[in-house]
C-alpha positions as CSV (number, residue, x, y, z in Angstrom):
1,M,34.6,-26.9,-21.0
2,D,38.3,-27.6,-20.6
3,V,39.8,-25.3,-23.3
4,K,43.3,-26.7,-22.9
5,K,42.0,-30.2,-23.5
6,F,40.2,-29.0,-26.6
7,V,43.4,-27.4,-28.0
8,E,45.4,-30.6,-27.3
9,E,42.8,-32.9,-28.9
10,N,42.1,-30.9,-32.0
11,N,45.5,-30.7,-33.6
12,L,45.7,-26.9,-33.8
13,G,49.5,-26.9,-34.4
14,G,52.1,-25.1,-32.4
15,F,50.7,-21.6,-32.9
16,P,49.9,-19.1,-30.1
17,I,46.3,-19.7,-29.0
18,G,43.9,-17.7,-26.8
19,L,40.3,-17.8,-25.6
20,G,38.3,-14.8,-26.7
21,G,34.7,-13.6,-26.9
22,C,32.3,-13.2,-24.1
23,R,33.6,-16.3,-22.2
24,A,37.0,-14.5,-21.8
25,A,35.2,-11.3,-20.7
26,N,33.0,-13.1,-18.1
27,L,30.0,-11.7,-19.9
28,H,28.5,-14.9,-21.2
29,F,25.1,-16.6,-21.1
30,D,24.8,-20.4,-20.7
31,S,24.0,-20.5,-24.4
32,C,27.3,-18.8,-25.5
33,G,29.9,-20.9,-27.2
34,Y,33.7,-20.7,-26.9
35,D,35.8,-18.5,-29.2
36,V,39.2,-20.1,-29.7
37,V,41.6,-17.8,-31.6
38,V,44.6,-19.5,-33.3
39,F,47.3,-17.1,-34.5
40,D,48.3,-19.2,-37.5
41,E,48.5,-16.2,-40.0
42,K,45.6,-17.8,-42.0
43,S,42.6,-16.0,-43.4
44,E,40.3,-19.0,-43.4
45,Q,36.6,-18.9,-42.5
46,E,35.7,-19.6,-38.9
47,K,35.0,-23.3,-38.1
48,I,32.5,-24.6,-35.6
49,I,33.2,-27.8,-33.6
50,Q,31.2,-29.5,-30.9
51,F,33.3,-30.6,-28.0
52,D,32.1,-31.9,-24.6
53,N,28.5,-30.8,-25.3
54,D,29.7,-27.3,-26.0
55,L,30.1,-25.4,-29.3
56,V,33.5,-24.0,-30.2
57,M,34.2,-21.5,-32.9
58,I,37.8,-21.5,-34.1
59,H,39.0,-18.2,-35.4
60,H,42.2,-17.7,-37.5
61,A,44.2,-14.6,-36.7
62,S,47.5,-12.8,-37.4
63,L,50.0,-11.3,-35.0
64,S,50.5,-8.5,-37.5
65,E,46.9,-7.5,-37.5
66,T,46.3,-3.7,-37.7
67,R,42.5,-3.3,-38.1
68,S,41.0,-1.8,-35.0
69,N,37.8,-3.9,-35.1
70,K,39.9,-7.1,-35.0
71,L,42.4,-5.9,-32.4
72,L,39.6,-4.9,-30.1
73,Q,38.3,-8.5,-30.3
74,Y,41.6,-9.6,-28.9
75,D,41.6,-7.1,-26.0
76,N,40.4,-9.4,-23.3
77,L,42.0,-12.6,-24.8
78,Q,43.0,-15.2,-22.3
79,I,46.3,-16.9,-23.4
80,I,46.0,-20.7,-23.7
81,R,49.3,-21.3,-25.4
82,D,52.2,-18.9,-26.1
83,E,55.5,-20.7,-25.9
84,S,57.3,-17.9,-27.8
85,W,55.7,-15.1,-25.8
86,D,54.8,-13.4,-29.1
87,L,51.1,-13.3,-28.2
88,Q,51.8,-11.8,-24.8
89,I,53.8,-9.0,-26.5
90,F,51.1,-8.5,-29.1
91,L,48.3,-8.2,-26.4
92,S,50.5,-5.8,-24.5
93,K,50.7,-3.5,-27.5
94,I,46.9,-3.6,-27.9
95,R,46.4,-2.6,-24.3
96,K,48.7,0.4,-24.7
97,K,46.6,1.8,-27.6
98,H,43.3,0.7,-26.1
99,A,41.6,4.1,-26.2
100,S,42.7,5.0,-29.7
101,L,41.5,1.7,-31.1
102,Y,38.0,2.3,-29.7
103,S,38.0,5.8,-31.1
104,D,39.1,4.5,-34.5
105,F,36.6,1.8,-34.6
106,A,33.8,4.2,-33.6
107,K,34.7,6.6,-36.4
108,N,34.8,3.7,-38.9
109,C,31.4,2.5,-37.9
110,L,29.9,6.0,-38.2
111,I,31.4,6.3,-41.7
112,E,30.0,2.9,-42.6
113,S,26.6,3.8,-41.2
114,M,26.5,6.9,-43.3
115,F,27.5,4.9,-46.4
116,C,24.6,2.5,-45.7
117,C,22.2,5.4,-45.3
118,Q,23.3,6.8,-48.7
119,K,22.9,3.3,-50.2
120,T,19.4,3.3,-48.8
121,K,18.5,6.6,-50.4
122,E,20.0,5.6,-53.8
123,S,18.2,2.3,-53.6
124,L,14.9,4.0,-53.0
125,L,15.4,6.2,-56.0
126,T,16.1,3.2,-58.2
127,S,13.5,0.9,-56.6
128,D,16.4,-1.4,-55.6
129,V,15.0,-4.3,-53.5
130,F,17.8,-4.1,-51.0
131,A,17.0,-0.5,-49.7
132,S,15.6,-1.7,-46.4
133,C,18.5,-4.1,-45.9
134,W,21.0,-1.2,-46.2
135,Q,19.0,0.8,-43.6
136,K,19.1,-2.1,-41.1
137,C,22.9,-2.2,-41.6
138,A,23.1,1.6,-41.0
139,T,21.3,1.2,-37.6
140,Y,23.5,-1.7,-36.5
141,Y,26.7,0.3,-37.4
142,L,25.4,3.2,-35.4
143,S,24.9,0.9,-32.4
144,D,28.4,-0.4,-32.7
145,A,29.7,3.1,-32.9
146,I,28.0,4.1,-29.6
147,S,29.2,0.9,-27.9
148,S,32.8,1.7,-29.0
149,I,32.7,5.3,-27.9
150,N,31.7,3.8,-24.5
151,H,34.7,1.4,-24.7
152,Q,32.4,-1.6,-25.0
153,R,33.5,-4.5,-27.3
154,S,31.0,-5.5,-30.0
155,S,29.2,-8.7,-29.1
156,P,25.9,-9.6,-31.0
157,S,24.5,-11.6,-28.1
158,H,25.0,-9.0,-25.4
159,A,24.9,-5.8,-27.5
160,L,21.3,-4.7,-26.7
161,D,21.7,-5.4,-23.0
162,S,25.0,-3.5,-22.8
163,L,23.4,-0.5,-24.6
164,R,20.6,-0.5,-22.1
165,R,23.0,-0.2,-19.2
166,L,24.8,2.9,-20.6
167,E,24.6,6.0,-18.5
168,K,22.8,9.1,-19.8
169,S,25.0,11.4,-21.8
170,Q,25.1,13.6,-24.9
171,I,26.5,10.7,-26.9
172,N,24.2,8.0,-25.5
173,E,21.0,9.9,-26.2
174,H,21.5,8.7,-29.7
175,L,20.6,5.3,-28.6
176,S,17.0,6.3,-29.0
177,I,17.6,6.5,-32.8
178,V,18.9,2.9,-32.7
179,T,15.9,1.6,-30.9
180,Q,13.6,3.7,-33.0
181,T,14.9,2.4,-36.3
182,V,16.0,-1.2,-35.7
183,G,12.5,-2.6,-35.1
184,I,12.8,-4.4,-31.8
185,E,9.3,-3.3,-30.8
186,R,7.9,-5.8,-33.3
187,A,9.6,-8.8,-31.6
188,T,7.1,-11.6,-30.9
189,P,7.6,-15.4,-30.6
190,T,6.0,-16.0,-34.0
191,L,8.1,-13.4,-35.8
192,L,11.3,-14.5,-34.1
193,E,10.7,-18.1,-35.2
194,R,10.3,-17.0,-38.8
195,M,13.4,-14.7,-38.5
196,L,15.4,-17.6,-37.0
197,K,14.7,-19.9,-40.0
198,S,15.7,-17.3,-42.5
199,T,18.7,-16.2,-40.5
200,I,20.0,-19.7,-40.4
201,G,19.3,-20.1,-44.1
202,F,21.3,-16.9,-44.9
203,S,24.1,-18.0,-42.6
204,D,24.4,-21.4,-44.3
205,L,24.3,-19.6,-47.7
206,V,27.1,-17.1,-46.9
207,E,29.2,-18.7,-44.1
208,K,28.8,-22.4,-44.8
209,N,30.4,-23.3,-41.5
210,N,27.6,-24.7,-39.2
211,H,27.2,-21.3,-37.5
212,S,23.5,-22.1,-37.5
213,A,24.1,-24.5,-34.5
214,I,25.2,-21.6,-32.4
215,I,22.4,-19.3,-33.7
216,L,19.8,-21.9,-32.8
217,Q,21.3,-22.4,-29.3
218,K,21.2,-18.7,-28.6
219,Y,17.7,-18.3,-30.0
220,D,16.5,-21.1,-27.7
221,F,18.1,-19.3,-24.7
222,F,16.6,-15.9,-25.5
223,V,13.1,-17.2,-26.1
224,K,13.2,-19.5,-23.0
225,N,14.2,-16.5,-20.9
226,S,11.6,-14.1,-22.5
227,M,14.4,-11.9,-23.9
228,L,12.5,-11.3,-27.2
229,S,14.0,-7.9,-28.0
230,D,17.5,-9.2,-27.4
231,C,16.8,-12.1,-29.7
232,Y,15.5,-9.8,-32.4
233,F,18.6,-7.6,-32.1
234,Y,20.9,-10.6,-32.1
235,L,19.4,-12.1,-35.3
236,G,19.4,-8.8,-37.1
237,Y,23.0,-8.2,-36.1
238,L,24.1,-11.5,-37.6
239,N,22.3,-10.8,-40.8
240,K,24.0,-7.4,-41.0
241,E,27.4,-9.1,-40.7
242,N,26.6,-11.6,-43.5
243,F,24.9,-9.0,-45.7
244,I,28.1,-6.9,-45.6
245,K,30.1,-9.9,-46.7
246,V,28.1,-10.2,-50.0
247,K,27.3,-6.5,-50.5
248,D,29.6,-6.2,-53.6
249,S,27.9,-9.0,-55.4
250,L,24.2,-8.2,-54.7
251,N,23.5,-7.6,-58.4
252,K,24.2,-11.4,-58.9
253,K,22.2,-12.4,-55.8
254,Q,18.9,-10.7,-56.3
255,D,17.0,-13.8,-55.2
256,I,18.4,-13.6,-51.7
257,I,16.0,-10.7,-51.0
258,H,13.3,-13.3,-50.4
259,I,15.2,-14.7,-47.4
260,L,16.4,-11.3,-46.2
261,K,12.9,-9.9,-46.1
262,V,12.1,-12.3,-43.3
263,A,15.6,-12.6,-41.7
264,F,16.0,-8.8,-41.4
265,D,12.2,-8.2,-40.8
266,V,12.5,-5.4,-43.3
267,E,10.4,-2.2,-43.5
268,A,8.2,-2.0,-46.6
269,D,7.1,1.7,-46.2
270,E,9.5,3.7,-48.4
271,I,8.6,7.0,-46.7
272,L,9.5,5.6,-43.3
273,L,12.7,4.2,-44.7
274,Q,13.7,7.6,-46.0
275,Q,12.9,9.1,-42.6
276,Q,14.9,6.4,-40.8
277,S,17.9,7.0,-43.1
278,E,17.8,10.7,-42.4
279,L,17.6,10.2,-38.6
280,V,20.5,7.7,-38.5
281,Q,22.6,9.9,-40.8
282,K,22.0,13.0,-38.6
283,S,23.1,11.0,-35.5
284,C,26.3,9.9,-37.2
285,N,27.1,13.4,-38.2
286,D,26.4,14.7,-34.6
287,L,28.6,11.9,-33.1
288,L,31.5,12.6,-35.5
289,E,31.5,16.2,-34.4
290,I,31.6,15.2,-30.7
291,I,34.4,12.6,-31.0
């Protein structure tokens, strides 16, 4: 896709613009869309547009951003337009604190993972229906932390493959906890098809931005290439992102558990959930001591 042509034809204003995501990092599958980042200082929801038979997600961003998870997403950004050179200066500052950003993000993920583990335990005590959802989130946060410690940018489509390629180390041995508690061993074509429908439904409910078109495109790629575990991990990661967006209003959204049970492929065994929570929590504590 001609990104400059896309920018010109979609009236994105005179703001600094860059190409991000896996396309910019040369780590993409054929199914991957294009992530266009517009530094217009807006906090609007991402927008998905089809252009020249490709799917483009438009992200709104700020040159005064300070959150490590956001800054790391801009680390490999390819500048498309920057007449004022403000974006060039901004990216230069990110590169200078590259290592500290990864460390900060890793610590934040470990803390979030432990918070989710605690929510799992509390939910089990009160018979809260979202206990298993919290535990899934805890595992995905742990995987993000391990990726960040290894200076790998979070990317749902490529996360599992990147984790597989990590060298053996004291830190990376905790990957076994991720694979043990996330559920990828259950991935089958039939299950993935059910998870896809619910994941799309949950995305439409929370995001309301046609993200489902990208989800379906990536699902088709994974299944066609027999990458069932990667597909399972990808769908679960997306559900984690959307679950966190609504976590503060769960008491008003009790009915979404019906869609999440399938989307997350939740674990029903409460004893196993308790054990998984303790395993992930121990890994988080061990990693925090190391880093």
